[in-house]
N, CA, C, O and the ligand as a Tripos MOL2 file, in Angstrom:
@<TRIPOS>MOLECULE
protein
  317   315    80     0     0
PROTEIN
NO_CHARGES

@<TRIPOS>ATOM
      1 N          16.8530   70.1490   -2.3280 N.3       1 MET1
      2 CA         17.1290   70.1970   -0.8590 C.3       1 MET1
      3 C          15.9540   70.7440   -0.1460 C.2       1 MET1
      4 O          15.0580   71.4060   -0.6700 O.2       1 MET1
      5 N          16.0400   70.4100    1.0770 N.am      2 THR2
      6 CA         14.8560   70.8350    1.9100 C.3       2 THR2
      7 C          15.2180   72.1000    2.7720 C.2       2 THR2
      8 O          16.3180   72.5740    2.4870 O.2       2 THR2
      9 N          14.5720   72.6960    3.6940 N.am      3 ASP3
     10 CA         14.9560   73.7530    4.3860 C.3       3 ASP3
     11 C          15.5170   73.4540    5.8570 C.2       3 ASP3
     12 O          15.7460   74.3160    6.7060 O.2       3 ASP3
     13 N          15.6890   72.1350    5.9950 N.am      4 GLU4
     14 CA         16.2660   71.4690    7.1120 C.3       4 GLU4
     15 C          17.7490   71.8650    7.0960 C.2       4 GLU4
     16 O          18.3420   72.0790    6.0380 O.2       4 GLU4
     17 N          18.3630   71.9600    8.3690 N.am      5 THR5
     18 CA         19.8200   72.3400    8.1440 C.3       5 THR5
     19 C          20.5380   71.1900    7.5990 C.2       5 THR5
     20 O          20.4680   70.0780    8.1230 O.2       5 THR5
     21 N          21.2220   71.4390    6.5640 N.am      6 PRO6
     22 CA         21.9670   70.3430    5.7280 C.3       6 PRO6
     23 C          23.2610   69.7630    6.6860 C.2       6 PRO6
     24 O          23.8860   70.5510    7.3960 O.2       6 PRO6
     25 N          23.5290   68.6120    6.6470 N.am      7 ILE7
     26 CA         24.7580   67.9910    7.4270 C.3       7 ILE7
     27 C          25.7650   67.5840    6.4390 C.2       7 ILE7
     28 O          25.4850   67.0930    5.3450 O.2       7 ILE7
     29 N          27.0070   67.8210    6.8960 N.am      8 CYS8
     30 CA         27.9790   67.2450    6.1820 C.3       8 CYS8
     31 C          27.9180   65.8580    5.5980 C.2       8 CYS8
     32 O          27.3730   65.0080    6.3010 O.2       8 CYS8
     33 N          28.4330   65.4590    4.3140 N.am      9 SER9
     34 CA         28.2960   64.2850    3.8480 C.3       9 SER9
     35 C          29.4280   63.3670    4.2010 C.2       9 SER9
     36 O          29.3890   62.1860    3.8560 O.2       9 SER9
     37 N          30.5050   63.9000    4.9240 N.am     10 ALA10
     38 CA         31.6020   62.9630    5.1830 C.3      10 ALA10
     39 C          31.0860   61.9230    6.3070 C.2      10 ALA10
     40 O          30.2200   62.1640    7.1480 O.2      10 ALA10
     41 N          31.7740   60.7640    6.1500 N.am     11 LYS11
     42 CA         31.2430   59.5680    7.0110 C.3      11 LYS11
     43 C          31.2290   59.9310    8.6130 C.2      11 LYS11
     44 O          32.2690   60.3290    9.1370 O.2      11 LYS11
     45 N          30.2790   59.8150    9.2140 N.am     12 GLY12
     46 CA         30.3730   60.0410   10.7340 C.3      12 GLY12
     47 C          30.3410   61.3760   11.1780 C.2      12 GLY12
     48 O          30.3970   61.6230   12.3820 O.2      12 GLY12
     49 N          30.2460   62.3670   10.2270 N.am     13 CYS13
     50 CA         30.4460   63.8590   10.5450 C.3      13 CYS13
     51 C          28.9720   64.2650   10.7030 C.2      13 CYS13
     52 O          28.0760   63.8090    9.9920 O.2      13 CYS13
     53 N          28.7900   65.1610   11.6940 N.am     14 ARG14
     54 CA         27.3600   65.4950   12.0200 C.3      14 ARG14
     55 C          27.3640   67.1660   12.0490 C.2      14 ARG14
     56 O          26.4630   67.8160   12.5790 O.2      14 ARG14
     57 N          28.3250   67.6500   11.5060 N.am     15 ALA15
     58 CA         28.6300   69.1900   11.4550 C.3      15 ALA15
     59 C          27.6050   69.7570   10.2200 C.2      15 ALA15
     60 O          27.3700   69.1200    9.1930 O.2      15 ALA15
     61 N          27.0950   70.9850   10.5220 N.am     16 ALA16
     62 CA         26.3940   71.5990    9.5340 C.3      16 ALA16
     63 C          27.1890   71.8360    8.4250 C.2      16 ALA16
     64 O          28.3420   72.2450    8.5560 O.2      16 ALA16
     65 N          26.6090   71.5860    7.1840 N.am     17 ALA17
     66 CA         27.3400   71.8950    5.8920 C.3      17 ALA17
     67 C          27.4170   73.2690    5.3740 C.2      17 ALA17
     68 O          26.3870   73.9390    5.3000 O.2      17 ALA17
     69 N          28.5910   73.7590    4.9980 N.am     18 VAL18
     70 CA         28.7810   75.0810    4.5480 C.3      18 VAL18
     71 C          29.0640   75.0180    2.9640 C.2      18 VAL18
     72 O          28.6910   75.9440    2.2440 O.2      18 VAL18
     73 N          29.6810   73.9880    2.4880 N.am     19 TRP19
     74 CA         29.9720   73.8460    1.1570 C.3      19 TRP19
     75 C          29.2450   72.9110    0.3240 C.2      19 TRP19
     76 O          28.8410   71.9270    0.9440 O.2      19 TRP19
     77 N          28.9560   72.9460   -0.9610 N.am     20 VAL20
     78 CA         28.3540   72.1150   -1.7960 C.3      20 VAL20
     79 C          29.4500   71.5940   -2.8830 C.2      20 VAL20
     80 O          30.0210   72.4360   -3.5760 O.2      20 VAL20
     81 N          29.6830   70.5030   -3.0020 N.am     21 LEU21
     82 CA         30.5100   69.8900   -3.9230 C.3      21 LEU21
     83 C          29.6010   69.2780   -5.1550 C.2      21 LEU21
     84 O          28.8310   68.3390   -4.9560 O.2      21 LEU21
     85 N          29.7280   69.7770   -6.1960 N.am     22 ALA22
     86 CA         28.9150   69.4110   -7.4050 C.3      22 ALA22
     87 C          29.7160   68.3630   -8.2130 C.2      22 ALA22
     88 O          30.8760   68.6680   -8.4910 O.2      22 ALA22
     89 N          29.2650   67.2290   -8.6020 N.am     23 TRP23
     90 CA         30.0230   66.3470   -9.1400 C.3      23 TRP23
     91 C          29.1710   65.3530  -10.1510 C.2      23 TRP23
     92 O          27.9440   65.2580  -10.1060 O.2      23 TRP23
     93 N          29.9920   64.6500  -11.0430 N.am     24 ASN24
     94 CA         29.3160   63.9490  -12.1380 C.3      24 ASN24
     95 C          30.1760   62.6800  -12.2890 C.2      24 ASN24
     96 O          31.4040   62.7570  -12.3420 O.2      24 ASN24
     97 N          29.5760   61.6260  -12.3520 N.am     25 ASN25
     98 CA         30.2780   60.2730  -12.8560 C.3      25 ASN25
     99 C          29.9380   59.9900  -14.1480 C.2      25 ASN25
    100 O          28.8790   59.3820  -14.3040 O.2      25 ASN25
    101 N          30.6410   60.3110  -15.2060 N.am     26 PRO26
    102 CA         30.4490   60.1800  -16.4850 C.3      26 PRO26
    103 C          30.0230   58.7050  -17.0270 C.2      26 PRO26
    104 O          29.4590   58.4950  -18.1010 O.2      26 PRO26
    105 N          30.4260   57.6790  -16.0240 N.am     27 LYS27
    106 CA         29.8780   56.3780  -16.5610 C.3      27 LYS27
    107 C          28.4980   56.1830  -15.9760 C.2      27 LYS27
    108 O          27.8890   55.2110  -16.4240 O.2      27 LYS27
    109 N          27.8600   56.9440  -15.0250 N.am     28 LEU28
    110 CA         26.6780   56.8550  -14.6590 C.3      28 LEU28
    111 C          25.6500   57.8970  -14.8830 C.2      28 LEU28
    112 O          24.4410   57.7090  -14.7510 O.2      28 LEU28
    113 N          26.2300   59.0400  -15.2400 N.am     29 HIS29
    114 CA         25.1970   60.2860  -15.3400 C.3      29 HIS29
    115 C          25.5370   60.9880  -16.6330 C.2      29 HIS29
    116 O          26.6740   61.1020  -17.0930 O.2      29 HIS29
    117 N          24.3700   61.4670  -17.1880 N.am     30 THR30
    118 CA         24.4240   62.3210  -18.2680 C.3      30 THR30
    119 C          25.2990   63.7330  -18.1320 C.2      30 THR30
    120 O          25.2940   64.1870  -16.9870 O.2      30 THR30
    121 N          25.9020   64.3470  -18.9220 N.am     31 PRO31
    122 CA         26.9620   65.2590  -18.6450 C.3      31 PRO31
    123 C          26.4440   66.3610  -17.8450 C.2      31 PRO31
    124 O          27.2030   66.8740  -17.0230 O.2      31 PRO31
    125 N          25.3310   66.7670  -17.9670 N.am     32 GLU32
    126 CA         24.7790   67.9500  -17.3800 C.3      32 GLU32
    127 C          24.0690   67.7340  -15.8670 C.2      32 GLU32
    128 O          23.7280   68.6390  -15.1050 O.2      32 GLU32
    129 N          23.9490   66.3710  -15.6580 N.am     33 ARG33
    130 CA         23.5000   66.0370  -14.3770 C.3      33 ARG33
    131 C          24.6260   66.3880  -13.2350 C.2      33 ARG33
    132 O          25.8470   66.3430  -13.3860 O.2      33 ARG33
    133 N          23.9850   66.7050  -12.1980 N.am     34 ARG34
    134 CA         25.0140   67.0410  -11.0380 C.3      34 ARG34
    135 C          24.4390   66.5550   -9.8250 C.2      34 ARG34
    136 O          23.3540   66.9180   -9.3720 O.2      34 ARG34
    137 N          25.4280   65.4880   -9.1810 N.am     35 LYS35
    138 CA         25.1730   65.0470   -7.8570 C.3      35 LYS35
    139 C          25.7330   66.0810   -6.9210 C.2      35 LYS35
    140 O          26.5160   66.9340   -7.3390 O.2      35 LYS35
    141 N          25.3530   66.0250   -5.6680 N.am     36 THR36
    142 CA         26.0020   67.0990   -4.7220 C.3      36 THR36
    143 C          26.2310   66.3940   -3.3910 C.2      36 THR36
    144 O          25.4700   65.5910   -2.8510 O.2      36 THR36
    145 N          27.4250   66.8380   -2.9510 N.am     37 TRP37
    146 CA         27.8220   66.3070   -1.7020 C.3      37 TRP37
    147 C          27.8130   67.5990   -0.8120 C.2      37 TRP37
    148 O          28.0240   68.6970   -1.3280 O.2      37 TRP37
    149 N          27.5470   67.4500    0.6320 N.am     38 LEU38
    150 CA         27.6160   68.4660    1.4230 C.3      38 LEU38
    151 C          28.9200   68.3480    2.3650 C.2      38 LEU38
    152 O          29.3300   67.3290    2.9200 O.2      38 LEU38
    153 N          29.3920   69.4670    2.4010 N.am     39 ALA39
    154 CA         30.7900   69.4910    3.1660 C.3      39 ALA39
    155 C          30.7070   70.4780    4.4060 C.2      39 ALA39
    156 O          30.0440   71.4990    4.2250 O.2      39 ALA39
    157 N          31.2590   70.3060    5.5540 N.am     40 CYS40
    158 CA         31.6870   71.2680    6.5890 C.3      40 CYS40
    159 C          32.8960   71.8770    6.1650 C.2      40 CYS40
    160 O          33.5040   71.4630    5.1780 O.2      40 CYS40
    161 N          33.3470   72.9930    6.9640 N.am     41 GLU41
    162 CA         34.5310   73.4920    6.6220 C.3      41 GLU41
    163 C          35.6790   72.5600    6.7920 C.2      41 GLU41
    164 O          36.6820   72.7270    6.0980 O.2      41 GLU41
    165 N          35.6190   71.6540    7.6060 N.am     42 GLU42
    166 CA         36.6840   70.7050    7.7490 C.3      42 GLU42
    167 C          36.8970   69.7020    6.7870 C.2      42 GLU42
    168 O          38.0130   69.2540    6.5190 O.2      42 GLU42
    169 N          35.5210   69.2310    6.1030 N.am     43 HIS43
    170 CA         35.9370   68.0790    5.2290 C.3      43 HIS43
    171 C          35.7160   68.4530    3.7220 C.2      43 HIS43
    172 O          35.5060   67.6330    2.8280 O.2      43 HIS43
    173 N          35.7970   69.8480    3.5690 N.am     44 ARG44
    174 CA         35.5650   70.2190    2.2220 C.3      44 ARG44
    175 C          36.9100   69.7690    1.4390 C.2      44 ARG44
    176 O          36.8860   69.1610    0.3690 O.2      44 ARG44
    177 N          37.9120   70.0970    2.0240 N.am     45 GLU45
    178 CA         39.2910   69.4460    1.1070 C.3      45 GLU45
    179 C          39.2320   67.9740    1.0470 C.2      45 GLU45
    180 O          39.5230   67.5110   -0.0560 O.2      45 GLU45
    181 N          38.9630   67.2320    1.8580 N.am     46 HIS46
    182 CA         38.9340   65.7660    1.8990 C.3      46 HIS46
    183 C          37.9990   65.3330    0.9000 C.2      46 HIS46
    184 O          38.3280   64.4510    0.1070 O.2      46 HIS46
    185 N          36.8930   65.8540    0.8620 N.am     47 LEU47
    186 CA         35.7250   65.4400   -0.0480 C.3      47 LEU47
    187 C          36.2160   65.7150   -1.4760 C.2      47 LEU47
    188 O          36.3800   64.8160   -2.3020 O.2      47 LEU47
    189 N          36.4280   66.9470   -1.7000 N.am     48 SER48
    190 CA         36.7440   67.4960   -2.9120 C.3      48 SER48
    191 C          38.0470   66.6470   -3.6520 C.2      48 SER48
    192 O          38.1280   66.3530   -4.8450 O.2      48 SER48
    193 N          39.0600   66.3430   -2.5400 N.am     49 GLN49
    194 CA         40.0520   65.5160   -3.1780 C.3      49 GLN49
    195 C          39.7120   64.1700   -3.6870 C.2      49 GLN49
    196 O          40.2530   63.6560   -4.6660 O.2      49 GLN49
    197 N          38.6880   63.5720   -2.8910 N.am     50 PHE50
    198 CA         38.2050   62.2340   -3.2160 C.3      50 PHE50
    199 C          37.6870   62.3520   -4.6650 C.2      50 PHE50
    200 O          38.0890   61.6010   -5.5530 O.2      50 PHE50
    201 N          36.8570   63.2430   -4.8470 N.am     51 LEU51
    202 CA         36.0930   63.4920   -6.2850 C.3      51 LEU51
    203 C          37.1500   63.9340   -7.2120 C.2      51 LEU51
    204 O          37.1970   63.3780   -8.3100 O.2      51 LEU51
    205 N          38.0160   64.8700   -6.9240 N.am     52 GLY52
    206 CA         38.8890   65.3950   -7.8890 C.3      52 GLY52
    207 C          39.8880   64.2570   -8.4770 C.2      52 GLY52
    208 O          40.2500   64.2820   -9.6530 O.2      52 GLY52
    209 N          40.3010   63.2610   -7.5640 N.am     53 LEU53
    210 CA         41.2840   62.1600   -7.9430 C.3      53 LEU53
    211 C          40.5480   61.3530   -8.9180 C.2      53 LEU53
    212 O          41.1480   60.7260   -9.7910 O.2      53 LEU53
    213 N          39.1210   61.3410   -8.7920 N.am     54 ARG54
    214 CA         38.4550   60.4320   -9.8920 C.3      54 ARG54
    215 C          38.1380   61.2980  -10.9100 C.2      54 ARG54
    216 O          37.3690   60.8200  -11.7420 O.2      54 ARG54
    217 N          38.4580   62.3020  -11.0740 N.am     55 GLY55
    218 CA         37.7350   63.4000  -12.1330 C.3      55 GLY55
    219 C          36.5060   63.6090  -12.2130 C.2      55 GLY55
    220 O          35.9950   63.8860  -13.2980 O.2      55 GLY55
    221 N          35.7840   63.5160  -11.0710 N.am     56 PHE56
    222 CA         34.3240   63.5700  -10.9470 C.3      56 PHE56
    223 C          33.8740   65.0560  -10.4280 C.2      56 PHE56
    224 O          32.7010   65.4270  -10.4140 O.2      56 PHE56
    225 N          34.8850   65.7770  -10.0400 N.am     57 LEU57
    226 CA         34.4220   66.9930   -9.1400 C.3      57 LEU57
    227 C          34.2850   68.1320  -10.3690 C.2      57 LEU57
    228 O          35.1210   68.2960  -11.2570 O.2      57 LEU57
    229 N          33.1970   68.7810  -10.2280 N.am     58 LYS58
    230 CA         32.7790   69.9180  -11.3940 C.3      58 LYS58
    231 C          32.8500   71.3280  -10.5490 C.2      58 LYS58
    232 O          33.4100   72.2920  -11.0720 O.2      58 LYS58
    233 N          32.3870   71.4140   -9.4900 N.am     59 ASP59
    234 CA         32.3020   72.6630   -8.9440 C.3      59 ASP59
    235 C          32.2180   72.6710   -7.3900 C.2      59 ASP59
    236 O          31.6060   71.7710   -6.8140 O.2      59 ASP59
    237 N          32.8730   73.7590   -6.6500 N.am     60 VAL60
    238 CA         32.6990   73.6330   -5.3450 C.3      60 VAL60
    239 C          32.1580   75.1910   -4.9770 C.2      60 VAL60
    240 O          32.7740   76.1810   -5.3690 O.2      60 VAL60
    241 N          31.1630   75.2580   -4.3290 N.am     61 VAL61
    242 CA         30.3810   76.5060   -3.9080 C.3      61 VAL61
    243 C          29.8330   76.5920   -2.5560 C.2      61 VAL61
    244 O          29.4520   75.5440   -2.0350 O.2      61 VAL61
    245 N          29.7420   77.6530   -1.9400 N.am     62 THR62
    246 CA         29.0880   77.7840   -0.6890 C.3      62 THR62
    247 C          27.6710   77.3280   -0.7070 C.2      62 THR62
    248 O          26.9690   77.5290   -1.6980 O.2      62 THR62
    249 N          27.2350   76.7370    0.3290 N.am     63 LEU63
    250 CA         25.7390   76.4550    0.2850 C.3      63 LEU63
    251 C          24.9740   77.6200    0.0260 C.2      63 LEU63
    252 O          23.9840   77.4300   -0.6800 O.2      63 LEU63
    253 N          25.1830   78.8010    0.4250 N.am     64 ALA64
    254 CA         24.2120   80.0290    0.2590 C.3      64 ALA64
    255 C          24.3940   80.2650   -1.1780 C.2      64 ALA64
    256 O          23.3460   80.6740   -1.6780 O.2      64 ALA64
    257 N          25.4660   80.1380   -2.1100 N.am     65 GLU65
    258 CA         25.5310   80.5050   -3.4970 C.3      65 GLU65
    259 C          24.8020   79.2800   -4.0610 C.2      65 GLU65
    260 O          23.9690   79.5480   -4.9260 O.2      65 GLU65
    261 N          24.9410   78.0800   -3.7620 N.am     66 TRP66
    262 CA         24.2230   76.9950   -4.6110 C.3      66 TRP66
    263 C          22.7480   77.2320   -4.4920 C.2      66 TRP66
    264 O          22.0480   77.0300   -5.4840 O.2      66 TRP66
    265 N          22.1590   77.6820   -3.2590 N.am     67 ARG67
    266 CA         20.8020   77.7780   -3.1270 C.3      67 ARG67
    267 C          20.4350   78.9670   -3.9740 C.2      67 ARG67
    268 O          19.4830   78.8120   -4.7380 O.2      67 ARG67
    269 N          21.0440   80.1190   -3.9520 N.am     68 GLN68
    270 CA         20.9820   81.1140   -4.9160 C.3      68 GLN68
    271 C          20.7420   80.8680   -6.4530 C.2      68 GLN68
    272 O          19.8940   81.3860   -7.1800 O.2      68 GLN68
    273 N          21.8160   79.8410   -6.7880 N.am     69 ARG69
    274 CA         21.5800   79.4550   -8.1330 C.3      69 ARG69
    275 C          20.6820   78.5820   -8.4620 C.2      69 ARG69
    276 O          20.3900   78.4880   -9.6540 O.2      69 ARG69
    277 N          20.0010   77.7000   -7.4470 N.am     70 GLU70
    278 CA         18.9310   76.8310   -7.7480 C.3      70 GLU70
    279 C          17.7330   77.6940   -7.8360 C.2      70 GLU70
    280 O          16.8160   77.5480   -8.6440 O.2      70 GLU70
    281 N          17.8290   78.6270   -6.9080 N.am     71 GLN71
    282 CA         16.3760   79.8030   -7.1250 C.3      71 GLN71
    283 C          16.5090   80.3110   -8.4060 C.2      71 GLN71
    284 O          15.4500   80.5280   -8.9940 O.2      71 GLN71
    285 N          17.6240   80.5760   -9.0320 N.am     72 GLY72
    286 CA         17.7350   81.3340  -10.3220 C.3      72 GLY72
    287 C          17.4110   80.5860  -11.4590 C.2      72 GLY72
    288 O          17.1380   81.1110  -12.5390 O.2      72 GLY72
    289 N          17.4330   79.1580  -11.2220 N.am     73 SER73
    290 CA         17.2710   78.1180  -12.3870 C.3      73 SER73
    291 C          15.7870   77.7320  -12.4150 C.2      73 SER73
    292 O          14.9790   78.3700  -11.7400 O.2      73 SER73
    293 N          15.4550   76.8160  -13.0950 N.am     74 ASP74
    294 CA         14.0550   76.2980  -13.4200 C.3      74 ASP74
    295 C          13.5810   75.6890  -12.2540 C.2      74 ASP74
    296 O          12.3580   75.6810  -12.1210 O.2      74 ASP74
    297 N          14.4260   75.0540  -11.1680 N.am     75 SER75
    298 CA         13.9570   74.4530  -10.1390 C.3      75 SER75
    299 C          13.2550   75.4320   -9.1520 C.2      75 SER75
    300 O          12.6770   74.9550   -8.1760 O.2      75 SER75
    301 N          13.2750   76.7030   -9.3460 N.am     76 ALA76
    302 CA         12.4380   77.5950   -8.6630 C.3      76 ALA76
    303 C          11.0680   77.3390   -8.7360 C.2      76 ALA76
    304 O          10.3220   77.9600   -7.9790 O.2      76 ALA76
    305 N          10.5790   76.4610   -9.5850 N.am     77 ALA77
    306 CA          9.2080   76.0360   -9.7560 C.3      77 ALA77
    307 C           8.9000   75.2010   -8.5380 C.2      77 ALA77
    308 O           7.7500   75.3110   -8.1120 O.2      77 ALA77
    309 N           9.7730   74.3280   -7.8560 N.am     78 ASP78
    310 CA          9.5410   73.4520   -6.7840 C.3      78 ASP78
    311 C           9.3050   74.1380   -5.5110 C.2      78 ASP78
    312 O           9.1120   73.4170   -4.5320 O.2      78 ASP78
    313 N           9.2860   75.4520   -5.3540 N.am     79 ARG79
    314 CA          9.2140   76.3750   -4.2750 C.3      79 ARG79
    315 C           7.8560   76.6600   -3.8640 C.2      79 ARG79
    316 O           7.6420   77.4430   -2.9390 O.2      79 ARG79
    317 ZN         32.1640   67.1890    8.1620 Zn       80 ZN80
@<TRIPOS>BOND
     1     1     2 1
     2     2     3 1
     3     3     4 2
     4     3     5 am
     5     5     6 1
     6     6     7 1
     7     7     8 2
     8     7     9 am
     9     9    10 1
    10    10    11 1
    11    11    12 2
    12    11    13 am
    13    13    14 1
    14    14    15 1
    15    15    16 2
    16    15    17 am
    17    17    18 1
    18    18    19 1
    19    19    20 2
    20    19    21 am
    21    21    22 1
    22    22    23 1
    23    23    24 2
    24    23    25 am
    25    25    26 1
    26    26    27 1
    27    27    28 2
    28    27    29 am
    29    29    30 1
    30    30    31 1
    31    31    32 2
    32    31    33 am
    33    33    34 1
    34    34    35 1
    35    35    36 2
    36    35    37 am
    37    37    38 1
    38    38    39 1
    39    39    40 2
    40    39    41 am
    41    41    42 1
    42    42    43 1
    43    43    44 2
    44    43    45 am
    45    45    46 1
    46    46    47 1
    47    47    48 2
    48    47    49 am
    49    49    50 1
    50    50    51 1
    51    51    52 2
    52    51    53 am
    53    53    54 1
    54    54    55 1
    55    55    56 2
    56    55    57 am
    57    57    58 1
    58    58    59 1
    59    59    60 2
    60    59    61 am
    61    61    62 1
    62    62    63 1
    63    63    64 2
    64    63    65 am
    65    65    66 1
    66    66    67 1
    67    67    68 2
    68    67    69 am
    69    69    70 1
    70    70    71 1
    71    71    72 2
    72    71    73 am
    73    73    74 1
    74    74    75 1
    75    75    76 2
    76    75    77 am
    77    77    78 1
    78    78    79 1
    79    79    80 2
    80    79    81 am
    81    81    82 1
    82    82    83 1
    83    83    84 2
    84    83    85 am
    85    85    86 1
    86    86    87 1
    87    87    88 2
    88    87    89 am
    89    89    90 1
    90    90    91 1
    91    91    92 2
    92    91    93 am
    93    93    94 1
    94    94    95 1
    95    95    96 2
    96    95    97 am
    97    97    98 1
    98    98    99 1
    99    99   100 2
   100    99   101 am
   101   101   102 1
   102   102   103 1
   103   103   104 2
   104   103   105 am
   105   105   106 1
   106   106   107 1
   107   107   108 2
   108   107   109 am
   109   109   110 1
   110   110   111 1
   111   111   112 2
   112   111   113 am
   113   113   114 1
   114   114   115 1
   115   115   116 2
   116   115   117 am
   117   117   118 1
   118   118   119 1
   119   119   120 2
   120   119   121 am
   121   121   122 1
   122   122   123 1
   123   123   124 2
   124   123   125 am
   125   125   126 1
   126   126   127 1
   127   127   128 2
   128   127   129 am
   129   129   130 1
   130   130   131 1
   131   131   132 2
   132   131   133 am
   133   133   134 1
   134   134   135 1
   135   135   136 2
   136   135   137 am
   137   137   138 1
   138   138   139 1
   139   139   140 2
   140   139   141 am
   141   141   142 1
   142   142   143 1
   143   143   144 2
   144   143   145 am
   145   145   146 1
   146   146   147 1
   147   147   148 2
   148   147   149 am
   149   149   150 1
   150   150   151 1
   151   151   152 2
   152   151   153 am
   153   153   154 1
   154   154   155 1
   155   155   156 2
   156   155   157 am
   157   157   158 1
   158   158   159 1
   159   159   160 2
   160   159   161 am
   161   161   162 1
   162   162   163 1
   163   163   164 2
   164   163   165 am
   165   165   166 1
   166   166   167 1
   167   167   168 2
   168   167   169 am
   169   169   170 1
   170   170   171 1
   171   171   172 2
   172   171   173 am
   173   173   174 1
   174   174   175 1
   175   175   176 2
   176   175   177 am
   177   177   178 1
   178   178   179 1
   179   179   180 2
   180   179   181 am
   181   181   182 1
   182   182   183 1
   183   183   184 2
   184   183   185 am
   185   185   186 1
   186   186   187 1
   187   187   188 2
   188   187   189 am
   189   189   190 1
   190   190   191 1
   191   191   192 2
   192   191   193 am
   193   193   194 1
   194   194   195 1
   195   195   196 2
   196   195   197 am
   197   197   198 1
   198   198   199 1
   199   199   200 2
   200   199   201 am
   201   201   202 1
   202   202   203 1
   203   203   204 2
   204   203   205 am
   205   205   206 1
   206   206   207 1
   207   207   208 2
   208   207   209 am
   209   209   210 1
   210   210   211 1
   211   211   212 2
   212   211   213 am
   213   213   214 1
   214   214   215 1
   215   215   216 2
   216   215   217 am
   217   217   218 1
   218   218   219 1
   219   219   220 2
   220   219   221 am
   221   221   222 1
   222   222   223 1
   223   223   224 2
   224   223   225 am
   225   225   226 1
   226   226   227 1
   227   227   228 2
   228   227   229 am
   229   229   230 1
   230   230   231 1
   231   231   232 2
   232   231   233 am
   233   233   234 1
   234   234   235 1
   235   235   236 2
   236   235   237 am
   237   237   238 1
   238   238   239 1
   239   239   240 2
   240   239   241 am
   241   241   242 1
   242   242   243 1
   243   243   244 2
   244   243   245 am
   245   245   246 1
   246   246   247 1
   247   247   248 2
   248   247   249 am
   249   249   250 1
   250   250   251 1
   251   251   252 2
   252   251   253 am
   253   253   254 1
   254   254   255 1
   255   255   256 2
   256   255   257 am
   257   257   258 1
   258   258   259 1
   259   259   260 2
   260   259   261 am
   261   261   262 1
   262   262   263 1
   263   263   264 2
   264   263   265 am
   265   265   266 1
   266   266   267 1
   267   267   268 2
   268   267   269 am
   269   269   270 1
   270   270   271 1
   271   271   272 2
   272   271   273 am
   273   273   274 1
   274   274   275 1
   275   275   276 2
   276   275   277 am
   277   277   278 1
   278   278   279 1
   279   279   280 2
   280   279   281 am
   281   281   282 1
   282   282   283 1
   283   283   284 2
   284   283   285 am
   285   285   286 1
   286   286   287 1
   287   287   288 2
   288   287   289 am
   289   289   290 1
   290   290   291 1
   291   291   292 2
   292   291   293 am
   293   293   294 1
   294   294   295 1
   295   295   296 2
   296   295   297 am
   297   297   298 1
   298   298   299 1
   299   299   300 2
   300   299   301 am
   301   301   302 1
   302   302   303 1
   303   303   304 2
   304   303   305 am
   305   305   306 1
   306   306   307 1
   307   307   308 2
   308   307   309 am
   309   309   310 1
   310   310   311 1
   311   311   312 2
   312   311   313 am
   313   313   314 1
   314   314   315 1
   315   315   316 2
@<TRIPOS>SUBSTRUCTURE
     1 MET1         2 RESIDUE 1 A MET
     2 THR2         6 RESIDUE 1 A THR
     3 ASP3        10 RESIDUE 1 A ASP
     4 GLU4        14 RESIDUE 1 A GLU
     5 THR5        18 RESIDUE 1 A THR
     6 PRO6        22 RESIDUE 1 A PRO
     7 ILE7        26 RESIDUE 1 A ILE
     8 CYS8        30 RESIDUE 1 A CYS
     9 SER9        34 RESIDUE 1 A SER
    10 ALA10       38 RESIDUE 1 A ALA
    11 LYS11       42 RESIDUE 1 A LYS
    12 GLY12       46 RESIDUE 1 A GLY
    13 CYS13       50 RESIDUE 1 A CYS
    14 ARG14       54 RESIDUE 1 A ARG
    15 ALA15       58 RESIDUE 1 A ALA
    16 ALA16       62 RESIDUE 1 A ALA
    17 ALA17       66 RESIDUE 1 A ALA
    18 VAL18       70 RESIDUE 1 A VAL
    19 TRP19       74 RESIDUE 1 A TRP
    20 VAL20       78 RESIDUE 1 A VAL
    21 LEU21       82 RESIDUE 1 A LEU
    22 ALA22       86 RESIDUE 1 A ALA
    23 TRP23       90 RESIDUE 1 A TRP
    24 ASN24       94 RESIDUE 1 A ASN
    25 ASN25       98 RESIDUE 1 A ASN
    26 PRO26      102 RESIDUE 1 A PRO
    27 LYS27      106 RESIDUE 1 A LYS
    28 LEU28      110 RESIDUE 1 A LEU
    29 HIS29      114 RESIDUE 1 A HIS
    30 THR30      118 RESIDUE 1 A THR
    31 PRO31      122 RESIDUE 1 A PRO
    32 GLU32      126 RESIDUE 1 A GLU
    33 ARG33      130 RESIDUE 1 A ARG
    34 ARG34      134 RESIDUE 1 A ARG
    35 LYS35      138 RESIDUE 1 A LYS
    36 THR36      142 RESIDUE 1 A THR
    37 TRP37      146 RESIDUE 1 A TRP
    38 LEU38      150 RESIDUE 1 A LEU
    39 ALA39      154 RESIDUE 1 A ALA
    40 CYS40      158 RESIDUE 1 A CYS
    41 GLU41      162 RESIDUE 1 A GLU
    42 GLU42      166 RESIDUE 1 A GLU
    43 HIS43      170 RESIDUE 1 A HIS
    44 ARG44      174 RESIDUE 1 A ARG
    45 GLU45      178 RESIDUE 1 A GLU
    46 HIS46      182 RESIDUE 1 A HIS
    47 LEU47      186 RESIDUE 1 A LEU
    48 SER48      190 RESIDUE 1 A SER
    49 GLN49      194 RESIDUE 1 A GLN
    50 PHE50      198 RESIDUE 1 A PHE
    51 LEU51      202 RESIDUE 1 A LEU
    52 GLY52      206 RESIDUE 1 A GLY
    53 LEU53      210 RESIDUE 1 A LEU
    54 ARG54      214 RESIDUE 1 A ARG
    55 GLY55      218 RESIDUE 1 A GLY
    56 PHE56      222 RESIDUE 1 A PHE
    57 LEU57      226 RESIDUE 1 A LEU
    58 LYS58      230 RESIDUE 1 A LYS
    59 ASP59      234 RESIDUE 1 A ASP
    60 VAL60      238 RESIDUE 1 A VAL
    61 VAL61      242 RESIDUE 1 A VAL
    62 THR62      246 RESIDUE 1 A THR
    63 LEU63      250 RESIDUE 1 A LEU
    64 ALA64      254 RESIDUE 1 A ALA
    65 GLU65      258 RESIDUE 1 A GLU
    66 TRP66      262 RESIDUE 1 A TRP
    67 ARG67      266 RESIDUE 1 A ARG
    68 GLN68      270 RESIDUE 1 A GLN
    69 ARG69      274 RESIDUE 1 A ARG
    70 GLU70      278 RESIDUE 1 A GLU
    71 GLN71      282 RESIDUE 1 A GLN
    72 GLY72      286 RESIDUE 1 A GLY
    73 SER73      290 RESIDUE 1 A SER
    74 ASP74      294 RESIDUE 1 A ASP
    75 SER75      298 RESIDUE 1 A SER
    76 ALA76      302 RESIDUE 1 A ALA
    77 ALA77      306 RESIDUE 1 A ALA
    78 ASP78      310 RESIDUE 1 A ASP
    79 ARG79      314 RESIDUE 1 A ARG
    80 ZN80       317 GROUP 0 **** ****
């Protein structure tokens, strides 16, 4: 992720993202891989339902918490 203001991943939505939905499609990704969607307050439920119905959803955290996690992990080397 960059330092630019992240935008919600919902189609047509330009709102600032507040939530990070971490997901994994076992048909495409190794189990430890995490794809992320960003969601504003309004779309968090819609997007997490979409992923949840398919069994892809792993985690829903605030953007602030997600960034803290990334800093705490090995990706800190990217900074
Ligand atoms: Zn949105």
